[in-house]
N, C-alpha and C positions, 0 to 999 in steps of 0.2 A: 733717402731722406728719412724714411720711417724708422730706420734703426738708430738714428740720432735724435729722434723726438724725445725719448726719456731724458737725455742729457739736456736738451733745450728747455724742457719743462722744469726740471729740477734746478737748472742753472738760473732760469728766470726767477724762481722762488727765492733762491739764495741771493740773487741780485737785488731783489726787493728788500730782503733782510739786511743788505749792506747799508741801507739808509735809515733803518729803524734804530733809534738811539740806544736802547739797551742791547738789542741783538747785534748791533755793530761791533761791540766789544768781543763777541764770541764768533765772529764771522770766520776767521781763519781756522780756529781749532775745533769748532763744533758744527757750524752751519754748513760750510762747504763740504767737509767729509760726510756729514749727514745727508746732504743733497746728493752726493755721489752714491751713497747707499740706496737712497730712494730711487735714483736713476737705474741702478742695477735691479732693484725690485720691480720697477715699472717695465723694464726691458724683459725681465724673466716672465712677467705676467702676460705681456703683449705677444711674446714669442712662445708662450706656453711651455717654458722650460721647467721640467719637474726634477731632473737630476742635477748634475754638477753644472755650475755656471763657469765658463772659461775665464781663467785668471787674466789672460791678455785682453779679452773683451771688457772685463771689469776695469782694468787699468785704463783702457781707451775711453770708456764711459766716464771714469773719474776725471781724466784730463779734460775731456770735452765739457763736462759739467763745470770744472774750474774755469775754463775759457769763457763759457757762456755767463757764469756768475760774475766774472771780472768785467766782461763787456757791459752787461746790463747794470751791474752795480756802479761802474764808472759813469755810464751814461746818466743814471739817475742822480748820482752825486753832482756831476757837472751841471745837469739841468736845474737841480734845486739851487745850486750855488748861483747860477745865472739868474734865476727868478728872484731869489731872496737877497742876492748880493751879500751873502753872509755864509760862513762855514766854520768848521772846527779850527782852521788855521787862523782866522781872524780872532776867534774867541780865545785862543791860547798864545797869541803872539807875544804878550808880555812875559809869560812863563818861558817861552822858547828863547827869548832874548837873554833872560837871566840864566837859563841853563847853558846856553852857548858860551857865556862868559866863563864858565867853570872848566871848559875844555882846554887842555894844554897845547894850544896851537898859537902861532903868532897873532898879534893884535890886528894886523892888516887883514889876515884871513877871516878873523871874526867879523870885522867891520864889513868886509865884502859879502859875507854870507848874510849878515843882518840887512845890508842894503838890498840884496837880492830878494830876501823874504819880504822886506818892506815894499819893494816894487810889485811883487805878486799881490800882497795884501791891498795896496792902493789900486791896482788894476781890478781886483775883485770888487772893492768898494764902489768904484766909479762905473765900471762896465758890467760887472757880474761875471766876467770871464778873464782868465789868464791862461795863455797857451802853456807856459811852464807848469803851472799847477795842473792843468788837464793832462799833460803828458806824464807827469809824475804820478798822478792818481791811476792812470791807465796802466803804466808800467809796473807800479807797485802791486796793483790788484792782479795783474796777469801773473807775475812771478809767484806771489803768495798763494793765490787761488789755484794755480796749476799744481803747485807742489802739494797742497793739502787736498786737492781733488784727487790726485794720484794716490796719496796715502789712503784717502777715504774709499777709493775704488778698489784698492788691493785688500784693505781690511774688510770692507763691505762684502767683497766676493768670498773671502774666507768665512765670514759670519753667515752669509747666505748659504754657502755650501754646507757648513756644519749644521745649520737648521734643517736643510733638505736631506741630509744623509740619514737622519733619524726617521724620515717618513717612509 
């Protein structure tokens, strides 16, 4: 468990930033890879690694950081939606409907998608919870955060090793 603690700590921090309004926009491309680099740095300090950090270990830490960030970020997003009965989907529903009309798909498909989104929005307004919304948030966060966590782990390992090779 101790070897996964840096990924858990960095993933929790990234998960918290998932719900901060301005930081939310940079979660995939900056926050999660940065958290993976922080996890590598924390792991190296806790294990007292002075030389090279293993690339495979960096990739694993990056993926785990992405998983933890996705799980914590999804939990916080779903919880805040449940408490406030409001979220980004409700705030952008009108723009989403307008944008959907521009897609070159049959009108029946457009109406079905709008109806599905409307059901999700109504469920959130009344209950604060929608199973479809929750599953889509978790799945989306897992896919995106794992990919960017892996990238952050690999790039972070290279940066960490290049900084330590000069010492």
